[in-house]
PQR file of N, CA, C, O and H, with PARSE charges and radii, in Angstrom:
ATOM      1  N   MET A   1       9.645 -25.603  30.363 -0.4000 1.5000
ATOM      2  CA  MET A   1      10.387 -24.998  29.275 -0.0000 2.0000
ATOM      3  C   MET A   1      10.071 -23.503  29.204  0.5500 1.7000
ATOM      4  O   MET A   1       8.905 -23.108  29.225 -0.5500 1.4000
ATOM      5  N   LEU A   2      11.098 -22.690  29.121 -0.4000 1.5000
ATOM      6  CA  LEU A   2      10.907 -21.252  29.023 -0.0000 2.0000
ATOM      7  C   LEU A   2      10.581 -20.866  27.594  0.5500 1.7000
ATOM      8  O   LEU A   2      11.126 -21.416  26.638 -0.5500 1.4000
ATOM      9  H   LEU A   2      12.045 -23.010  29.105  0.4000 1.0000
ATOM     10  N   LYS A   3       9.693 -19.923  27.478 -0.4000 1.5000
ATOM     11  CA  LYS A   3       9.315 -19.439  26.160 -0.0000 2.0000
ATOM     12  C   LYS A   3      10.354 -18.442  25.668  0.5500 1.7000
ATOM     13  O   LYS A   3      10.807 -17.586  26.428 -0.5500 1.4000
ATOM     14  H   LYS A   3       9.250 -19.476  28.255  0.4000 1.0000
ATOM     15  N   LYS A   4      10.732 -18.550  24.402 -0.4000 1.5000
ATOM     16  CA  LYS A   4      11.680 -17.629  23.786 -0.0000 2.0000
ATOM     17  C   LYS A   4      11.068 -16.236  23.739  0.5500 1.7000
ATOM     18  O   LYS A   4       9.899 -16.071  23.391 -0.5500 1.4000
ATOM     19  H   LYS A   4      10.365 -19.245  23.784  0.4000 1.0000
ATOM     20  N   LYS A   5      11.863 -15.242  24.089 -0.4000 1.5000
ATOM     21  CA  LYS A   5      11.378 -13.868  24.074 -0.0000 2.0000
ATOM     22  C   LYS A   5      11.171 -13.392  22.636  0.5500 1.7000
ATOM     23  O   LYS A   5      12.016 -13.605  21.767 -0.5500 1.4000
ATOM     24  H   LYS A   5      12.813 -15.375  24.372  0.4000 1.0000
ATOM     25  N   SER A   6      10.053 -12.759  22.411 -0.4000 1.5000
ATOM     26  CA  SER A   6       9.703 -12.263  21.079 -0.0000 2.0000
ATOM     27  C   SER A   6      10.276 -10.868  20.862  0.5500 1.7000
ATOM     28  O   SER A   6      10.394 -10.076  21.796 -0.5500 1.4000
ATOM     29  H   SER A   6       9.367 -12.586  23.116  0.4000 1.0000
ATOM     30  N   GLY A   7      10.628 -10.586  19.619 -0.4000 1.5000
ATOM     31  CA  GLY A   7      11.078  -9.255  19.252 -0.0000 2.0000
ATOM     32  C   GLY A   7       9.924  -8.355  18.842  0.5500 1.7000
ATOM     33  O   GLY A   7      10.122  -7.174  18.558 -0.5500 1.4000
ATOM     34  H   GLY A   7      10.532 -11.230  18.860  0.4000 1.0000
ATOM     35  N   ILE A   8       8.727  -8.909  18.810 -0.4000 1.5000
ATOM     36  CA  ILE A   8       7.544  -8.150  18.397 -0.0000 2.0000
ATOM     37  C   ILE A   8       6.911  -7.521  19.632  0.5500 1.7000
ATOM     38  O   ILE A   8       6.427  -8.224  20.519 -0.5500 1.4000
ATOM     39  H   ILE A   8       8.566  -9.869  19.040  0.4000 1.0000
ATOM     40  N   LYS A   9       6.919  -6.212  19.679 -0.4000 1.5000
ATOM     41  CA  LYS A   9       6.395  -5.506  20.850 -0.0000 2.0000
ATOM     42  C   LYS A   9       4.888  -5.334  20.759  0.5500 1.7000
ATOM     43  O   LYS A   9       4.310  -5.285  19.674 -0.5500 1.4000
ATOM     44  H   LYS A   9       7.312  -5.641  18.959  0.4000 1.0000
ATOM     45  N   SER A  10       4.286  -5.247  21.902 -0.4000 1.5000
ATOM     46  CA  SER A  10       2.851  -4.992  21.984 -0.0000 2.0000
ATOM     47  C   SER A  10       2.549  -3.609  21.406  0.5500 1.7000
ATOM     48  O   SER A  10       3.301  -2.663  21.643 -0.5500 1.4000
ATOM     49  H   SER A  10       4.756  -5.287  22.784  0.4000 1.0000
ATOM     50  N   PRO A  11       1.451  -3.483  20.647 -0.5600 1.5000
ATOM     51  CA  PRO A  11       1.087  -2.176  20.096  0.2800 2.0000
ATOM     52  C   PRO A  11       0.315  -1.297  21.087  0.5500 1.7000
ATOM     53  O   PRO A  11      -0.182  -0.232  20.720 -0.5500 1.4000
ATOM     54  N   CYS A  12       0.219  -1.738  22.316 -0.4000 1.5000
ATOM     55  CA  CYS A  12      -0.539  -1.003  23.323 -0.0000 2.0000
ATOM     56  C   CYS A  12      -0.018   0.423  23.470  0.5500 1.7000
ATOM     57  O   CYS A  12       1.186   0.642  23.596 -0.5500 1.4000
ATOM     58  H   CYS A  12       0.622  -2.603  22.614  0.4000 1.0000
ATOM     59  N   ILE A  13      -0.940   1.396  23.453 -0.4000 1.5000
ATOM     60  CA  ILE A  13      -0.579   2.801  23.658 -0.0000 2.0000
ATOM     61  C   ILE A  13      -1.237   3.341  24.931  0.5500 1.7000
ATOM     62  O   ILE A  13      -1.318   4.552  25.135 -0.5500 1.4000
ATOM     63  H   ILE A  13      -1.919   1.218  23.351  0.4000 1.0000
ATOM     64  N   HIS A  14      -1.702   2.431  25.775 -0.4000 1.5000
ATOM     65  CA  HIS A  14      -2.282   2.749  27.083 -0.0000 2.0000
ATOM     66  C   HIS A  14      -3.546   3.594  26.994  0.5500 1.7000
ATOM     67  O   HIS A  14      -3.788   4.469  27.826 -0.5500 1.4000
ATOM     68  H   HIS A  14      -1.637   1.447  25.609  0.4000 1.0000
ATOM     69  N   VAL A  15      -4.341   3.316  25.977 -0.4000 1.5000
ATOM     70  CA  VAL A  15      -5.679   3.882  25.838 -0.0000 2.0000
ATOM     71  C   VAL A  15      -6.610   2.670  25.859  0.5500 1.7000
ATOM     72  O   VAL A  15      -7.277   2.367  24.869 -0.5500 1.4000
ATOM     73  H   VAL A  15      -4.144   2.605  25.301  0.4000 1.0000
ATOM     74  N   CYS A  16      -6.642   2.003  26.966 -0.4000 1.5000
ATOM     75  CA  CYS A  16      -7.289   0.693  27.062 -0.0000 2.0000
ATOM     76  C   CYS A  16      -8.787   0.829  27.324  0.5500 1.7000
ATOM     77  O   CYS A  16      -9.258   0.642  28.446 -0.5500 1.4000
ATOM     78  H   CYS A  16      -6.100   2.249  27.770  0.4000 1.0000
ATOM     79  N   THR A  17      -9.511   1.152  26.277 -0.4000 1.5000
ATOM     80  CA  THR A  17     -10.960   1.273  26.341 -0.0000 2.0000
ATOM     81  C   THR A  17     -11.539   0.469  25.197  0.5500 1.7000
ATOM     82  O   THR A  17     -11.171   0.668  24.039 -0.5500 1.4000
ATOM     83  H   THR A  17      -9.128   1.303  25.366  0.4000 1.0000
ATOM     84  N   LEU A  18     -12.451  -0.445  25.523 -0.4000 1.5000
ATOM     85  CA  LEU A  18     -13.050  -1.287  24.496 -0.0000 2.0000
ATOM     86  C   LEU A  18     -14.338  -0.665  23.989  0.5500 1.7000
ATOM     87  O   LEU A  18     -15.113  -0.098  24.758 -0.5500 1.4000
ATOM     88  H   LEU A  18     -12.750  -0.606  26.464  0.4000 1.0000
ATOM     89  N   ASP A  19     -14.559  -0.779  22.676 -0.4000 1.5000
ATOM     90  CA  ASP A  19     -15.805  -0.288  22.092 -0.0000 2.0000
ATOM     91  C   ASP A  19     -16.885  -1.362  22.214  0.5500 1.7000
ATOM     92  O   ASP A  19     -16.674  -2.380  22.874 -0.5500 1.4000
ATOM     93  H   ASP A  19     -13.930  -1.240  22.051  0.4000 1.0000
ATOM     94  N   ASP A  20     -18.022  -1.145  21.591 -0.4000 1.5000
ATOM     95  CA  ASP A  20     -19.144  -2.083  21.685 -0.0000 2.0000
ATOM     96  C   ASP A  20     -18.828  -3.457  21.096  0.5500 1.7000
ATOM     97  O   ASP A  20     -19.473  -4.448  21.439 -0.5500 1.4000
ATOM     98  H   ASP A  20     -18.193  -0.318  21.055  0.4000 1.0000
ATOM     99  N   GLU A  21     -17.831  -3.510  20.206 -0.4000 1.5000
ATOM    100  CA  GLU A  21     -17.446  -4.775  19.580 -0.0000 2.0000
ATOM    101  C   GLU A  21     -16.277  -5.434  20.306  0.5500 1.7000
ATOM    102  O   GLU A  21     -15.696  -6.400  19.811 -0.5500 1.4000
ATOM    103  H   GLU A  21     -17.307  -2.705  19.928  0.4000 1.0000
ATOM    104  N   LYS A  22     -15.936  -4.907  21.483 -0.4000 1.5000
ATOM    105  CA  LYS A  22     -14.832  -5.413  22.299 -0.0000 2.0000
ATOM    106  C   LYS A  22     -13.488  -5.305  21.582  0.5500 1.7000
ATOM    107  O   LYS A  22     -12.664  -6.219  21.616 -0.5500 1.4000
ATOM    108  H   LYS A  22     -16.409  -4.123  21.885  0.4000 1.0000
ATOM    109  N   VAL A  23     -13.294  -4.150  20.928 -0.4000 1.5000
ATOM    110  CA  VAL A  23     -12.037  -3.820  20.263 -0.0000 2.0000
ATOM    111  C   VAL A  23     -11.468  -2.588  20.958  0.5500 1.7000
ATOM    112  O   VAL A  23     -12.182  -1.617  21.208 -0.5500 1.4000
ATOM    113  H   VAL A  23     -13.963  -3.408  20.900  0.4000 1.0000
ATOM    114  N   CYS A  24     -10.184  -2.639  21.265 -0.4000 1.5000
ATOM    115  CA  CYS A  24      -9.536  -1.523  21.945 -0.0000 2.0000
ATOM    116  C   CYS A  24      -9.512  -0.291  21.046  0.5500 1.7000
ATOM    117  O   CYS A  24      -9.150  -0.381  19.873 -0.5500 1.4000
ATOM    118  H   CYS A  24      -9.604  -3.428  21.062  0.4000 1.0000
ATOM    119  N   MET A  25      -9.892   0.840  21.589 -0.4000 1.5000
ATOM    120  CA  MET A  25      -9.923   2.079  20.826 -0.0000 2.0000
ATOM    121  C   MET A  25      -8.529   2.692  20.665  0.5500 1.7000
ATOM    122  O   MET A  25      -8.357   3.661  19.926 -0.5500 1.4000
ATOM    123  H   MET A  25     -10.186   0.912  22.542  0.4000 1.0000
ATOM    124  N   GLY A  26      -7.548   2.131  21.352 -0.4000 1.5000
ATOM    125  CA  GLY A  26      -6.182   2.624  21.232 -0.0000 2.0000
ATOM    126  C   GLY A  26      -5.352   1.846  20.233  0.5500 1.7000
ATOM    127  O   GLY A  26      -4.703   2.435  19.368 -0.5500 1.4000
ATOM    128  H   GLY A  26      -7.688   1.344  21.952  0.4000 1.0000
ATOM    129  N   CYS A  27      -5.366   0.507  20.347 -0.4000 1.5000
ATOM    130  CA  CYS A  27      -4.499  -0.312  19.485 -0.0000 2.0000
ATOM    131  C   CYS A  27      -5.280  -1.156  18.480  0.5500 1.7000
ATOM    132  O   CYS A  27      -4.681  -1.796  17.615 -0.5500 1.4000
ATOM    133  H   CYS A  27      -5.893   0.028  21.050  0.4000 1.0000
ATOM    134  N   TYR A  28      -6.599  -1.164  18.582 -0.4000 1.5000
ATOM    135  CA  TYR A  28      -7.488  -1.871  17.649 -0.0000 2.0000
ATOM    136  C   TYR A  28      -7.373  -3.395  17.708  0.5500 1.7000
ATOM    137  O   TYR A  28      -7.791  -4.088  16.781 -0.5500 1.4000
ATOM    138  H   TYR A  28      -7.085  -0.644  19.284  0.4000 1.0000
ATOM    139  N   ARG A  29      -6.809  -3.908  18.793 -0.4000 1.5000
ATOM    140  CA  ARG A  29      -6.833  -5.358  18.974 -0.0000 2.0000
ATOM    141  C   ARG A  29      -8.123  -5.751  19.669  0.5500 1.7000
ATOM    142  O   ARG A  29      -8.706  -4.966  20.418 -0.5500 1.4000
ATOM    143  H   ARG A  29      -6.469  -3.345  19.546  0.4000 1.0000
ATOM    144  N   SER A  30      -8.560  -6.970  19.414 -0.4000 1.5000
ATOM    145  CA  SER A  30      -9.744  -7.480  20.105 -0.0000 2.0000
ATOM    146  C   SER A  30      -9.363  -7.797  21.550  0.5500 1.7000
ATOM    147  O   SER A  30      -8.184  -7.935  21.876 -0.5500 1.4000
ATOM    148  H   SER A  30      -8.087  -7.608  18.806  0.4000 1.0000
ATOM    149  N   ALA A  31     -10.359  -7.909  22.395 -0.4000 1.5000
ATOM    150  CA  ALA A  31     -10.107  -8.251  23.794 -0.0000 2.0000
ATOM    151  C   ALA A  31      -9.355  -9.577  23.888  0.5500 1.7000
ATOM    152  O   ALA A  31      -8.462  -9.726  24.722 -0.5500 1.4000
ATOM    153  H   ALA A  31     -11.317  -7.797  22.130  0.4000 1.0000
ATOM    154  N   GLU A  32      -9.708 -10.526  23.048 -0.4000 1.5000
ATOM    155  CA  GLU A  32      -9.024 -11.823  23.046 -0.0000 2.0000
ATOM    156  C   GLU A  32      -7.569 -11.680  22.620  0.5500 1.7000
ATOM    157  O   GLU A  32      -6.694 -12.324  23.199 -0.5500 1.4000
ATOM    158  H   GLU A  32     -10.433 -10.405  22.370  0.4000 1.0000
ATOM    159  N   GLU A  33      -7.298 -10.856  21.628 -0.4000 1.5000
ATOM    160  CA  GLU A  33      -5.923 -10.643  21.179 -0.0000 2.0000
ATOM    161  C   GLU A  33      -5.091  -9.976  22.278  0.5500 1.7000
ATOM    162  O   GLU A  33      -3.924 -10.318  22.469 -0.5500 1.4000
ATOM    163  H   GLU A  33      -8.009 -10.333  21.157  0.4000 1.0000
ATOM    164  N   ILE A  34      -5.677  -9.047  22.982 -0.4000 1.5000
ATOM    165  CA  ILE A  34      -4.975  -8.378  24.084 -0.0000 2.0000
ATOM    166  C   ILE A  34      -4.682  -9.378  25.193  0.5500 1.7000
ATOM    167  O   ILE A  34      -3.563  -9.447  25.703 -0.5500 1.4000
ATOM    168  H   ILE A  34      -6.625  -8.770  22.827  0.4000 1.0000
ATOM    169  N   ARG A  35      -5.682 -10.139  25.555 -0.4000 1.5000
ATOM    170  CA  ARG A  35      -5.559 -11.106  26.639 -0.0000 2.0000
ATOM    171  C   ARG A  35      -4.493 -12.168  26.325  0.5500 1.7000
ATOM    172  O   ARG A  35      -3.780 -12.610  27.226 -0.5500 1.4000
ATOM    173  H   ARG A  35      -6.591 -10.083  25.140  0.4000 1.0000
ATOM    174  N   SER A  36      -4.384 -12.570  25.078 -0.4000 1.5000
ATOM    175  CA  SER A  36      -3.499 -13.676  24.692 -0.0000 2.0000
ATOM    176  C   SER A  36      -2.142 -13.237  24.164  0.5500 1.7000
ATOM    177  O   SER A  36      -1.308 -14.084  23.845 -0.5500 1.4000
ATOM    178  H   SER A  36      -4.963 -12.210  24.346  0.4000 1.0000
ATOM    179  N   TRP A  37      -1.902 -11.938  24.063 -0.4000 1.5000
ATOM    180  CA  TRP A  37      -0.706 -11.420  23.401 -0.0000 2.0000
ATOM    181  C   TRP A  37       0.581 -12.117  23.865  0.5500 1.7000
ATOM    182  O   TRP A  37       1.385 -12.531  23.030 -0.5500 1.4000
ATOM    183  H   TRP A  37      -2.580 -11.250  24.322  0.4000 1.0000
ATOM    184  N   PHE A  38       0.783 -12.249  25.158 -0.4000 1.5000
ATOM    185  CA  PHE A  38       2.048 -12.782  25.651 -0.0000 2.0000
ATOM    186  C   PHE A  38       2.126 -14.300  25.540  0.5500 1.7000
ATOM    187  O   PHE A  38       3.169 -14.886  25.832 -0.5500 1.4000
ATOM    188  H   PHE A  38       0.130 -11.913  25.836  0.4000 1.0000
ATOM    189  N   LEU A  39       1.050 -14.936  25.127 -0.4000 1.5000
ATOM    190  CA  LEU A  39       1.056 -16.373  24.861 -0.0000 2.0000
ATOM    191  C   LEU A  39       1.240 -16.668  23.379  0.5500 1.7000
ATOM    192  O   LEU A  39       1.582 -17.789  23.002 -0.5500 1.4000
ATOM    193  H   LEU A  39       0.203 -14.460  24.889  0.4000 1.0000
ATOM    194  N   TYR A  40       1.015 -15.668  22.545 -0.4000 1.5000
ATOM    195  CA  TYR A  40       1.073 -15.836  21.096 -0.0000 2.0000
ATOM    196  C   TYR A  40       2.494 -16.111  20.608  0.5500 1.7000
ATOM    197  O   TYR A  40       3.476 -15.651  21.190 -0.5500 1.4000
ATOM    198  H   TYR A  40       0.737 -14.757  22.851  0.4000 1.0000
ATOM    199  N   THR A  41       2.566 -16.871  19.529 -0.4000 1.5000
ATOM    200  CA  THR A  41       3.819 -17.015  18.794 -0.0000 2.0000
ATOM    201  C   THR A  41       4.024 -15.728  17.994  0.5500 1.7000
ATOM    202  O   THR A  41       3.107 -14.914  17.880 -0.5500 1.4000
ATOM    203  H   THR A  41       1.768 -17.244  19.056  0.4000 1.0000
ATOM    204  N   ASP A  42       5.208 -15.546  17.449 -0.4000 1.5000
ATOM    205  CA  ASP A  42       5.447 -14.363  16.617 -0.0000 2.0000
ATOM    206  C   ASP A  42       4.490 -14.330  15.432  0.5500 1.7000
ATOM    207  O   ASP A  42       4.017 -13.260  15.049 -0.5500 1.4000
ATOM    208  H   ASP A  42       5.953 -16.207  17.542  0.4000 1.0000
ATOM    209  N   GLU A  43       4.204 -15.479  14.854 -0.4000 1.5000
ATOM    210  CA  GLU A  43       3.263 -15.542  13.726 -0.0000 2.0000
ATOM    211  C   GLU A  43       1.870 -15.070  14.144  0.5500 1.7000
ATOM    212  O   GLU A  43       1.217 -14.334  13.405 -0.5500 1.4000
ATOM    213  H   GLU A  43       4.588 -16.348  15.165  0.4000 1.0000
ATOM    214  N   GLN A  44       1.423 -15.485  15.307 -0.4000 1.5000
ATOM    215  CA  GLN A  44       0.112 -15.057  15.802 -0.0000 2.0000
ATOM    216  C   GLN A  44       0.110 -13.564  16.108  0.5500 1.7000
ATOM    217  O   GLN A  44      -0.886 -12.883  15.866 -0.5500 1.4000
ATOM    218  H   GLN A  44       1.954 -16.083  15.907  0.4000 1.0000
ATOM    219  N   LYS A  45       1.209 -13.057  16.634 -0.4000 1.5000
ATOM    220  CA  LYS A  45       1.304 -11.620  16.917 -0.0000 2.0000
ATOM    221  C   LYS A  45       1.220 -10.814  15.623  0.5500 1.7000
ATOM    222  O   LYS A  45       0.531  -9.796  15.561 -0.5500 1.4000
ATOM    223  H   LYS A  45       2.018 -13.610  16.831  0.4000 1.0000
ATOM    224  N   LEU A  46       1.924 -11.274  14.595 -0.4000 1.5000
ATOM    225  CA  LEU A  46       1.873 -10.571  13.311 -0.0000 2.0000
ATOM    226  C   LEU A  46       0.464 -10.595  12.735  0.5500 1.7000
ATOM    227  O   LEU A  46       0.010  -9.598  12.174 -0.5500 1.4000
ATOM    228  H   LEU A  46       2.484 -12.101  14.645  0.4000 1.0000
ATOM    229  N   ARG A  47      -0.227 -11.711  12.865 -0.4000 1.5000
ATOM    230  CA  ARG A  47      -1.610 -11.806  12.390 -0.0000 2.0000
ATOM    231  C   ARG A  47      -2.507 -10.846  13.178  0.5500 1.7000
ATOM    232  O   ARG A  47      -3.379 -10.193  12.604 -0.5500 1.4000
ATOM    233  H   ARG A  47       0.142 -12.521  13.321  0.4000 1.0000
ATOM    234  N   SER A  48      -2.290 -10.766  14.479 -0.4000 1.5000
ATOM    235  CA  SER A  48      -3.055  -9.852  15.324 -0.0000 2.0000
ATOM    236  C   SER A  48      -2.822  -8.403  14.898  0.5500 1.7000
ATOM    237  O   SER A  48      -3.763  -7.612  14.843 -0.5500 1.4000
ATOM    238  H   SER A  48      -1.582 -11.296  14.945  0.4000 1.0000
ATOM    239  N   LEU A  49      -1.572  -8.058  14.597 -0.4000 1.5000
ATOM    240  CA  LEU A  49      -1.258  -6.700  14.147 -0.0000 2.0000
ATOM    241  C   LEU A  49      -1.905  -6.399  12.799  0.5500 1.7000
ATOM    242  O   LEU A  49      -2.385  -5.289  12.571 -0.5500 1.4000
ATOM    243  H   LEU A  49      -0.808  -8.701  14.642  0.4000 1.0000
ATOM    244  N   GLU A  50      -1.917  -7.378  11.916 -0.4000 1.5000
ATOM    245  CA  GLU A  50      -2.581  -7.199  10.617 -0.0000 2.0000
ATOM    246  C   GLU A  50      -4.079  -6.987  10.812  0.5500 1.7000
ATOM    247  O   GLU A  50      -4.669  -6.109  10.182 -0.5500 1.4000
ATOM    248  H   GLU A  50      -1.527  -8.280  12.102  0.4000 1.0000
ATOM    249  N   ASN A  51      -4.690  -7.779  11.672 -0.4000 1.5000
ATOM    250  CA  ASN A  51      -6.126  -7.632  11.945 -0.0000 2.0000
ATOM    251  C   ASN A  51      -6.426  -6.265  12.555  0.5500 1.7000
ATOM    252  O   ASN A  51      -7.426  -5.634  12.213 -0.5500 1.4000
ATOM    253  H   ASN A  51      -4.211  -8.492  12.184  0.4000 1.0000
ATOM    254  N   ALA A  52      -5.569  -5.816  13.449 -0.4000 1.5000
ATOM    255  CA  ALA A  52      -5.761  -4.506  14.079 -0.0000 2.0000
ATOM    256  C   ALA A  52      -5.683  -3.388  13.036  0.5500 1.7000
ATOM    257  O   ALA A  52      -6.452  -2.428  13.087 -0.5500 1.4000
ATOM    258  H   ALA A  52      -4.756  -6.329  13.727  0.4000 1.0000
ATOM    259  N   GLU A  53      -4.755  -3.519  12.097 -0.4000 1.5000
ATOM    260  CA  GLU A  53      -4.622  -2.502  11.046 -0.0000 2.0000
ATOM    261  C   GLU A  53      -5.868  -2.488  10.160  0.5500 1.7000
ATOM    262  O   GLU A  53      -6.334  -1.418   9.767 -0.5500 1.4000
ATOM    263  H   GLU A  53      -4.130  -4.299  12.055  0.4000 1.0000
ATOM    264  N   ILE A  54      -6.402  -3.641   9.848 -0.4000 1.5000
ATOM    265  CA  ILE A  54      -7.639  -3.716   9.058 -0.0000 2.0000
ATOM    266  C   ILE A  54      -8.782  -3.040   9.810  0.5500 1.7000
ATOM    267  O   ILE A  54      -9.555  -2.286   9.219 -0.5500 1.4000
ATOM    268  H   ILE A  54      -6.024  -4.511  10.167  0.4000 1.0000
ATOM    269  N   ARG A  55      -8.892  -3.307  11.109 -0.4000 1.5000
ATOM    270  CA  ARG A  55      -9.955  -2.678  11.915 -0.0000 2.0000
ATOM    271  C   ARG A  55      -9.793  -1.164  11.937  0.5500 1.7000
ATOM    272  O   ARG A  55     -10.768  -0.423  11.807 -0.5500 1.4000
ATOM    273  H   ARG A  55      -8.264  -3.920  11.589  0.4000 1.0000
ATOM    274  N   ARG A  56      -8.535  -0.705  12.103 -0.4000 1.5000
ATOM    275  CA  ARG A  56      -8.290   0.737  12.155 -0.0000 2.0000
ATOM    276  C   ARG A  56      -8.693   1.403  10.847  0.5500 1.7000
ATOM    277  O   ARG A  56      -9.332   2.455  10.856 -0.5500 1.4000
ATOM    278  H   ARG A  56      -7.743  -1.307  12.208  0.4000 1.0000
ATOM    279  N   ARG A  57      -8.324   0.799   9.728 -0.4000 1.5000
ATOM    280  CA  ARG A  57      -8.671   1.377   8.422 -0.0000 2.0000
ATOM    281  C   ARG A  57     -10.175   1.431   8.220  0.5500 1.7000
ATOM    282  O   ARG A  57     -10.703   2.430   7.732 -0.5500 1.4000
ATOM    283  H   ARG A  57      -7.805  -0.056   9.721  0.4000 1.0000
ATOM    284  N   LYS A  58     -10.868   0.359   8.594 -0.4000 1.5000
ATOM    285  CA  LYS A  58     -12.331   0.338   8.454 -0.0000 2.0000
ATOM    286  C   LYS A  58     -12.957   1.435   9.297  0.5500 1.7000
ATOM    287  O   LYS A  58     -13.875   2.121   8.849 -0.5500 1.4000
ATOM    288  H   LYS A  58     -10.438  -0.452   8.991  0.4000 1.0000
ATOM    289  N   LYS A  59     -12.463   1.601  10.514 -0.4000 1.5000
ATOM    290  CA  LYS A  59     -13.017   2.638  11.387 -0.0000 2.0000
ATOM    291  C   LYS A  59     -12.750   4.024  10.803  0.5500 1.7000
ATOM    292  O   LYS A  59     -13.626   4.888  10.819 -0.5500 1.4000
ATOM    293  H   LYS A  59     -11.717   1.044  10.878  0.4000 1.0000
ATOM    294  N   ASP A  60     -11.532   4.233  10.286 -0.4000 1.5000
ATOM    295  CA  ASP A  60     -11.197   5.519   9.674 -0.0000 2.0000
ATOM    296  C   ASP A  60     -12.094   5.795   8.471  0.5500 1.7000
ATOM    297  O   ASP A  60     -12.571   6.916   8.296 -0.5500 1.4000
ATOM    298  H   ASP A  60     -10.820   3.530  10.273  0.4000 1.0000
ATOM    299  N   GLU A  61     -12.325   4.779   7.644 -0.4000 1.5000
ATOM    300  CA  GLU A  61     -13.201   4.941   6.472 -0.0000 2.0000
ATOM    301  C   GLU A  61     -14.620   5.293   6.901  0.5500 1.7000
ATOM    302  O   GLU A  61     -15.261   6.152   6.296 -0.5500 1.4000
ATOM    303  H   GLU A  61     -11.937   3.869   7.786  0.4000 1.0000
ATOM    304  N   ASN A  62     -15.105   4.633   7.937 -0.4000 1.5000
ATOM    305  CA  ASN A  62     -16.462   4.921   8.430 -0.0000 2.0000
ATOM    306  C   ASN A  62     -16.561   6.332   8.976  0.5500 1.7000
ATOM    307  O   ASN A  62     -17.566   7.008   8.756 -0.5500 1.4000
ATOM    308  H   ASN A  62     -14.585   3.935   8.429  0.4000 1.0000
ATOM    309  N   ASN A  63     -15.545   6.788   9.678 -0.4000 1.5000
ATOM    310  CA  ASN A  63     -15.566   8.141  10.214 -0.0000 2.0000
ATOM    311  C   ASN A  63     -15.479   9.187   9.120  0.5500 1.7000
ATOM    312  O   ASN A  63     -16.128  10.229   9.212 -0.5500 1.4000
ATOM    313  H   ASN A  63     -14.729   6.239   9.857  0.4000 1.0000
ATOM    314  N   GLU A  64     -14.687   8.932   8.083 -0.4000 1.5000
ATOM    315  CA  GLU A  64     -14.579   9.878   6.970 -0.0000 2.0000
ATOM    316  C   GLU A  64     -15.892   9.999   6.216  0.5500 1.7000
ATOM    317  O   GLU A  64     -16.268  11.093   5.793 -0.5500 1.4000
ATOM    318  H   GLU A  64     -14.160   8.086   8.007  0.4000 1.0000
ATOM    319  N   SER A  65     -16.594   8.882   6.045 -0.4000 1.5000
ATOM    320  CA  SER A  65     -17.841   8.909   5.281 -0.0000 2.0000
ATOM    321  C   SER A  65     -18.945   9.666   6.010  0.5500 1.7000
ATOM    322  O   SER A  65     -19.915  10.092   5.382 -0.5500 1.4000
ATOM    323  H   SER A  65     -16.289   7.993   6.389  0.4000 1.0000
ATOM    324  N   ARG A  66     -18.818   9.841   7.316 -0.4000 1.5000
ATOM    325  CA  ARG A  66     -19.822  10.598   8.067 -0.0000 2.0000
ATOM    326  C   ARG A  66     -19.774  12.078   7.765  0.5500 1.7000
ATOM    327  O   ARG A  66     -20.775  12.780   7.911 -0.5500 1.4000
ATOM    328  H   ARG A  66     -18.031   9.495   7.827  0.4000 1.0000
ATOM    329  N   TYR A  67     -18.611  12.558   7.341 -0.4000 1.5000
ATOM    330  CA  TYR A  67     -18.418  13.995   7.148 -0.0000 2.0000
ATOM    331  C   TYR A  67     -18.457  14.403   5.686  0.5500 1.7000
ATOM    332  O   TYR A  67     -18.178  15.554   5.352 -0.5500 1.4000
ATOM    333  H   TYR A  67     -17.798  11.988   7.223  0.4000 1.0000
ATOM    334  N   VAL A  68     -18.800  13.472   4.819 -0.4000 1.5000
ATOM    335  CA  VAL A  68     -18.850  13.797   3.387 -0.0000 2.0000
ATOM    336  C   VAL A  68     -20.217  14.259   3.012  0.5500 1.7000
ATOM    337  O   VAL A  68     -20.462  14.580   1.849 -0.5500 1.4000
ATOM    338  H   VAL A  68     -19.027  12.536   5.090  0.4000 1.0000
TER
END
């Protein structure tokens, strides 16, 4: 059975470098989320994008607090 094509595009920006927590420094997805992206359902992709946004915000907050 062929998998239905998803309308949700990968957030990859081709800055594929993982930090110490195995999170991409470009798109903020975990290594597991990146590896599984094309197997995910649309619901799983949306959850992955939400998790990536949470990671990005936390990182931004941590970086801002260093300069205060």
